[in-house]
C-alpha positions, 0 to 999 in steps of 0.5 A, spaced: 928 650 658 928 643 653 931 639 659 926 641 664 920 640 659 924 633 657 924 631 665 917 633 666 914 629 660 918 623 662 916 624 669 909 624 667 910 618 663 913 614 669 907 616 673 902 614 668 905 607 667 906 606 674 898 608 675 896 603 669 900 597 672 897 598 679 890 598 675 892 591 672 893 584 675 895 577 673 893 570 674 898 564 674 898 557 676 900 550 675 896 544 672 897 537 675 894 530 675 893 526 682 900 524 682 903 531 682 905 530 675 905 536 670 899 536 665 901 540 658 897 542 653 890 543 657 886 548 655 885 554 660 879 559 659 879 565 662 872 569 663 870 576 666 872 583 665 877 580 660 876 573 656 882 569 654 884 562 652 891 559 653 894 552 653 899 550 659 906 549 658 910 543 658 911 544 666 903 545 666 904 552 667 899 558 665 898 565 666 894 571 664 898 578 664 895 585 664 888 584 666 883 589 668 881 589 676 875 584 677 872 578 678 874 572 673 873 565 672 878 560 670 876 553 667 881 548 665 879 542 660 884 536 658 881 530 654 882 524 659 881 529 665 874 532 668 873 539 667 875 544 673 873 551 674 875 556 679 873 563 681 878 569 683 878 576 684 884 580 681 886 587 684 890 592 681 898 590 682 896 583 684 898 576 682 893 571 683 895 564 684 890 559 681 893 552 681 889 546 679 889 538 680 885 535 675 882 528 676 882 522 671 875 522 668 870 517 671 867 512 666 861 515 662 864 522 663 869 522 657 868 527 652 867 526 644 867 532 639 865 527 633 858 526 635 855 533 634 862 537 632 862 540 639 864 537 645 859 532 648 860 527 654 859 520 651 853 519 655 849 525 652 851 524 645 846 523 640 849 517 637 853 511 639 860 513 640 866 509 642 873 511 644 880 508 644 884 512 649 892 513 648 893 509 654 889 503 651 894 505 644 900 505 649 899 498 651 895 495 645 899 489 641 896 492 635 900 494 629 896 498 625 889 501 625 885 495 623 888 491 629 886 498 634 879 498 632 877 490 631 875 490 638 870 496 638 863 493 638 859 493 631 866 495 627 867 490 622 875 490 620 878 486 615 886 485 613 887 482 606 894 484 605 900 487 609 898 494 607 890 493 605 885 494 611 878 496 610 873 498 616 866 498 616 860 499 622 854 495 622 854 492 615 858 487 611 865 489 609 868 489 603 874 490 599 875 498 597 870 499 603 867 506 602 861 507 607 866 509 613 868 517 613 875 517 616 878 524 619 885 526 622 884 532 627 878 533 623 881 533 616 878 528 611 883 522 609 877 519 605 879 519 597 873 522 594 875 519 587 872 512 589 871 513 596 876 508 599 881 510 605 888 508 605 890 507 612 897 508 611 896 515 608 895 517 616 902 521 617 901 520 625 905 515 629 901 511 634 904 515 640 902 521 637 895 519 638 890 522 644 884 518 642 880 515 637 873 517 636 868 512 633 861 514 631 857 507 630 852 509 625 850 514 620 853 521 621 851 525 615 847 530 619 853 534 621 859 530 617 856 530 610 856 525 605 860 519 606 859 518 613 854 513 611 855 508 616 859 512 621 866 516 622 873 514 625 876 521 628 883 520 630 885 526 634 893 527 635 896 531 641 898 538 641 905 540 641 904 542 648 901 535 650 907 532 647 913 536 649 920 533 649 923 528 644 920 521 643 922 515 639 920 508 638 923 502 634 920 496 632 922 489 629 919 482 629 917 476 625 911 473 623 909 466 621 907 464 614 907 457 614 901 453 614 898 447 610 894 452 605 900 457 605 904 460 599 910 461 603 914 456 607 918 461 611 917 466 616 917 474 614 919 480 618 917 487 619 921 493 622 919 500 623 921 506 627 918 513 629 920 520 632 917 526 634 920 532 637 915 538 640 917 544 644 914 551 646 919 556 646 914 561 649 907 562 651 905 564 643 909 559 639 909 551 640 911 546 634 912 538 633 916 535 628 915 527 627 917 522 622 916 514 621 917 508 617 914 501 617 916 495 612 913 489 612 914 482 608 908 480 604 904 475 608 902 468 605 897 467 600 892 462 600 893 456 595 889 451 592 881 451 590 876 455 593 870 450 596 865 449 591 858 449 594 851 451 594 849 458 593 848 460 601 843 466 598 838 461 595 834 458 600 834 450 599 839 451 593 843 444 592 850 444 588 853 438 584 861 441 584 862 436 578 857 440 574 858 447 571 855 452 575 848 454 572 841 456 574 839 449 575 846 448 579 847 454 583 854 454 586 859 459 588 866 457 589 871 453 585 876 458 583 883 456 583 887 461 587 893 465 583 900 462 584 904 466 589 910 467 584 912 472 578 908 470 572 912 468 566 911 468 559 904 466 557 902 466 565 899 473 566 892 472 569 894 466 573 899 468 578 902 474 581 907 475 587 905 478 593 909 484 595 911 487 601 909 494 604 914 500 605 910 506 609 914 513 610 911 519 613 913 526 616 909 531 619 910 538 622 905 542 626 906 549 629 901 552 634 900 560 635 896 561 641 893 568 640 894 573 646 887 575 645 884 568 645 884 563 640 889 559 636 892 558 629 894 551 627 899 550 621 900 543 619 903 539 613 905 532 612 907 527 607 905 519 607 907 514 602 905 507 601 907 501 597 903 494 596 897 490 594 890 493 595 885 488 593 879 490 589 873 487 585 877 486 579 883 483 582 889 486 586 893 492 584 900 493 586 901 500 589 908 502 587 913 505 591 913 513 591 905 513 591 903 518 596 898 523 600 901 530 602 897 535 605 897 542 608 892 545 613 891 551 617 886 552 622 883 557 627 879 556 633 877 560 639 872 557 644 866 554 640 868 557 633 872 554 628 875 555 621 879 550 617 882 550 611 886 544 608 888 541 601 890 534 600 894 531 594 894 524 592 899 521 587 899 514 586 900 508 580 898 501 581 898 496 575 893 490 576 896 483 577 891 479 574 887 483 568 891 485 562 889 491 558 887 489 551 888 496 548 895 496 550 897 488 552 899 491 559 896 490 565 890 494 567 893 501 570 890 505 575 894 511 576 890 517 580 892 524 581 887 528 585 887 534 589 882 536 594 881 543 597 876 544 603 874 550 607 869 549 613 867 554 618 863 552 624 860 555 631 856 553 637 852 557 642 848 556 648 842 560 649 838 561 655 842 556 659 838 550 656 839 550 649 845 549 644 845 551 637 851 548 632 851 550 625 856 551 620 858 548 613 863 547 608 865 548 600 870 543 597 873 542 590 876 536 587 880 535 581 881 528 578 886 525 573 885 518 573 887 513 568 880 508 569 876 514 568 879 519 563 873 523 562 872 524 569 869 531 571 872 535 577 867 536 582 864 542 587 861 540 593 857 545 598 854 543 604 851 546 611 848 544 617 844 546 623 843 542 630 839 544 636 839 541 643 835 542 649 835 540 656 829 539 660 829 536 667 831 529 665 830 529 658 835 531 652 832 532 645 836 533 639 834 535 632 838 537 626 839 536 619 844 538 613 843 539 606 849 538 601 849 539 593 854 535 589 856 537 582 854 530 579 847 530 583 841 534 580 838 535 587 840 537 594 841 532 599 837 532 605 840 528 611 836 529 618 837 526 625 833 526 631 834 523 638 831 523 644 835 522 651 832 520 657 836 521 663 834 517 670 841 519 673 847 524 671 851 517 669 845 514 665 842 515 659 836 511 654 837 514 647 832 513 641 834 516 635 832 517 627 838 518 622 839 519 615 845 519 611 848 518 604 854 517 599 854 521 593 857 517 587 864 517 586 867 519 579 869 512 578 862 510 579 860 515 574 866 515 569 869 508 569 871 506 562 876 500 561 876 495 557 878 488 560 879 481 557 873 476 560 875 468 557 869 465 555 867 458 554 865 457 547 865 449 547 857 449 546 858 452 539 860 445 537 852 444 536 853 449 530 857 445 527 864 449 529 870 444 529 871 442 537 878 443 536 877 450 534 873 452 541 877 447 546 880 453 549 876 459 552 876 465 547 879 472 550 872 476 549 874 484 550 868 487 554 868 494 557 866 496 564 863 503 564 861 508 569 854 511 570 852 518 570 845 517 572 846 514 578 843 517 584 846 517 591 845 511 596 842 512 602 841 509 609 836 510 614 837 508 621 833 507 627 836 506 634 835 504 641 841 505 646 843 505 653 849 508 656 850 507 664 856 508 669 856 505 676 860 508 681 864 511 676 868 505 674 864 501 670 860 503 664 855 499 660 853 500 653 847 497 649 844 498 642 839 495 637 839 498 630 835 497 624 839 500 618 835 500 611 839 502 605 837 504 599 840 505 592 846 502 594 851 503 588 854 497 586 859 494 581 854 489 577 854 485 571 849 487 565 844 482 561 848 480 555 843 483 551 844 490 553 850 492 549 852 485 545 857 484 539 853 483 532 855 481 526 857 488 523 861 489 530 864 483 532 869 482 538 876 483 536 879 477 534 873 473 532 873 473 525 880 472 525 879 466 529 872 463 525 873 466 518 867 467 514 863 463 519 864 468 524 858 473 523 854 467 521 855 464 528 854 471 531 847 472 528 845 464 529 847 465 537 842 472 537 836 468 534 837 463 540 838 468 545 845 467 546 849 474 546 856 476 547 856 482 551 860 488 549 859 492 555 859 487 561 859 491 567 857 498 570 855 501 576 847 500 578 843 503 584 840 497 587 834 496 591 832 496 598 836 492 603 835 491 611 841 490 616 839 489 623 844 488 629 845 488 637 851 491 641 853 490 648 859 492 652 862 493 659 868 497 661 871 496 668 876 500 671 879 496 677 883 502 679 888 507 675 892 502 673 888 496 671 882 496 667 878 490 663 873 490 657 868 485 654 863 486 648 859 482 643 856 484 637 850 480 633 849 482 626 843 479 622 844 477 615 842 482 610 834 482 608 832 484 601 826 488 602 820 489 597 822 495 592 818 501 590 814 501 584 819 502 578 825 499 581 828 492 581 829 488 588 836 488 590 839 482 586 841 476 590 847 475 587 850 481 590 849 479 597 854 478 602 854 476 609 858 479 615 860 475 621 854 474 625 857 474 632 863 477 634 866 477 641 872 481 644 875 481 651 881 484 654 885 487 660 890 493 660 895 495 665 899 501 666 903 501 673 909 505 675 914 499 673 910 495 668 905 496 662 901 490 658 895 487 655 892 481 654 886 480 649 881 476 645 878 476 639 873 472 636 869 472 629 864 467 626 864 465 619 863 470 613 860 470 606 864 474 601 861 476 594 865 482 592 871 480 588 872 477 581 867 472 579 862 467 582 868 462 582 871 466 587 865 467 592 865 463 598 866 463 606 872 464 610 872 460 617 871 463 624 877 465 627 880 466 634 886 470 636 889 471 642 894 477 643 898 480 648 903 486 650 908 485 656 913 491 657 917 494 662 919 501 664 926 504 666 928 510 668 922 512 671 918 511 665 923 514 660 924 508 657 919 502 655 921 495 652 916 491 650 914 485 646 907 485 643 904 479 639 898 478 635 894 471 634 899 468 639 895 461 638 897 461 631 890 460 628 890 460 620 886 467 619 883 469 613 879 475 613 876 475 606 876 469 601 881 472 597 885 475 602 892 473 605 893 468 611 895 471 617 899 467 622 902 469 629 906 475 629 911 477 635 914 484 635 919 487 640 919 495 641 923 500 645 920 507 646 924 513 649 922 519 651 925 525 655 
């Protein structure tokens, strides 16, 4: 009896399972390019009675099983290729085969996610965006991110040491540039304690990059604080897009000898990286990568900075034989510190330039969910050492300094939830300034932790409206020697953007509100753009944009004593023996933060055009006006703001002058002469206007050859009349960017060869952001010719190449206090299987 019952139950179950199998079906297929090569990592979206997402495997395959019968649409997307969609009907028990052949995207059809936080064609973006593709990176002779981005119109790039790179869009760059937001797969690598970006803290190698998106112009309306002049978003390949083993080995030499160079010989650099990616099944995929780079130091400049009339004062004249004064307005005249290790009593007059070493490792695991969506688990480490230049001189970042991070991201269609944490630990002694308290070099040690939670979504309404919204919460913990009283900070922000399409017009309006713990009031950042599209591939855009940067914890809480030598020979008029004041007095002064600072703001107006002709040639033009206000600047205070007094003399004053010391201070004060105790702080400066024009052309001759050229003109900053109650932007704080820059190049990538030939030109520039006015001055215009020539072996699995920058061996100094860069030649071997 029990056996009969068991047989009946098993038969019923078998019949039910068979019936269910007959009621469901499946869809499968392969995704290839025009040459028939498999395309891994493509996003496959299924909509219909059941909606799912998947990603193509290393062989380009995808499949959806156990689908209810009905009509479906299958859409495939992959950066660099045009989106395709097919319809298919699934019937019970059937397996539909739906293959795709993706076409390389036409010029102007490229997609960016950085302009609006949703996928948007560049021609439709509400901001000016440039792309650096993986194909460009593969053939580029660039040896760092500065080299890669130097050819982007409107972007100012300077390199001041073997590791120190600063990047800014549409304004003068400086040491410790802090107005450009940088992201790696949406994770901020901007160091919030000051606002700088250490580009060697990017843990990914160049071969892992899918594309770099550069937003030129303010982007706080969606990205929040610190996207003041733009955004650089580095997007890496998923594990499925990078399946297999890839390794790169580089090594080379660079010139260091010139008439005004500190090094008499050549330097060397070497490095290597590898990645291993695999997708063992439809759910899981992973990628492990690591790399290392080392470079000898570049040459330091020698001699004296030319002493010239201050170019910021109309009609100024300078007699270089006389001291600088209000009646003899000069800049320059300072002697470069000698490039040797200081001996006894020589600290402050020399420092030995240092090499850089940069290890990195990164691990990413993707989990593709059966019901749609993906979870990404990621973590990594990037270390560095070497010199970073600042307004108070160079600091030497010590070996063992690093940024580590962890990240978890969930995405399903337009919905994204992202959580990350950055951990930074670095030590850096100053190479020129002693700490009068410890008698050791001023020390910059910083340990910071950043925790961020972000959520965002986008919806299409009525077929013609797109609403994008989201927000984030961030916590920053600070432990900084230069700001011992710094306070940890909470930050919150939310954004909303609305886009509508109507015939040949596209309108976008959005805003973001941010509340920072160190600001009393929320900050409102709006953006409005109107686009007229006479044809699908052409757009004319007008936009209004406002962005901000919050004061950093260094801006608010800096507290550091430094020694400022003061010439006291004029005291001979008070009866002081000349021998007693023959040498400068080591005056101890304080540089302090300012807790009352307001956020600095930038209001931008732009008119632009993007057009593509015949799917091969893209032309871009943009004219902009950027009005900056409340610029946060490290400034000298009037000497009578917080002076030393007879009752509170400078350290060592009474020891030097004895009983005459207090009398001298009193007599000096009666004549309006003060020795400052607090000499420097951060101030909000008055309004400043930057204007510029950018034009570029990019042409694809075919799938293997393309060429580009672009030109950027940037006017000298113009001081604006301040509102009532505010002071004008001080002339002495102005810097002039290169007025004209021009880039051109050609890239080729054939079955047998890969290469690049490019040219960069930059006009002279004026710098005023390091030390005192003695170290302010011009850098010469420069021209660089760069090239790559590579040969592919074994069907492209091995590529050997030679890469060179500054082949014309020009003496290139990109900042008046920066290193000198000469010709560099590097050999490279890339292996993939």
